N, C-alpha and C positions, 0 to 999 in steps of 0.2 A: 225821204223814205223813213218810215216809222221804226226801222230796225237800226239801232246805233251799235257800232262796233267799238268796244272799249279796250282793244288789244294794246294800244299804246299805254293806257293806264296800268294794265296788268304788267306790262314789260317794265315800266318805271318802278312799280312796287317791288318787282323781283330783281331790279337792277340788271336787266338783260338787254343787250343791244339787238338790233334787227339782224345783224350778221350772226350773232350767237344763236338766236332763235331759228334762223334759217338753216343752220347746220344741224341743230337738234331735231328739227321736224322734217328735214330733207325736202324743203321747198325752196324755189328760187327766190332771190331777193325781190324781184319784180312782182311775183305772185303774192308774196307776203306783204309787200308794200300796198298792192291793190286792196288786199283784205284790210290792212291797217287803216287805210284812208277811207274805208267805207264804200269804195267804188265797185266792189265785187257784187255780182248778181246772185251768187250762190256759194255755198261752202259744203264740202263733203263731210260727212260725219267722221270719216277716218282722219281727215285733216284736223277737224275740231278736237278729236280725241288726242291726236299727237300734240297739238298746241296746249291742251289742258294738262297733259302729262308733263310737258317741258316746263310749264309755268306753275305746276302744282295748284291748279284752280279748277273751278266748275265752269261749264258752258255759260251759265248765267252771269259769271264774272266778266265774260268777254262780250256777250250779246245781250242787248237790252231793247225792249219794245217800248216806244214812246208814242202814244196816240196823238 
């Protein structure tokens, strides 16, 4: 898939664990893990917004298009 999810990179830069992020964005660990591993088929803008707020980043820091 040409969309790469760099959530783990941003979490590492912010020194935030999956558990911590899960609590801040109110997502289950399993749903966040699916997104983190790139297995998600879609992501809601509201979820992306919550993640960006929690990690203090832009959507482009998390999602990348590679042709």
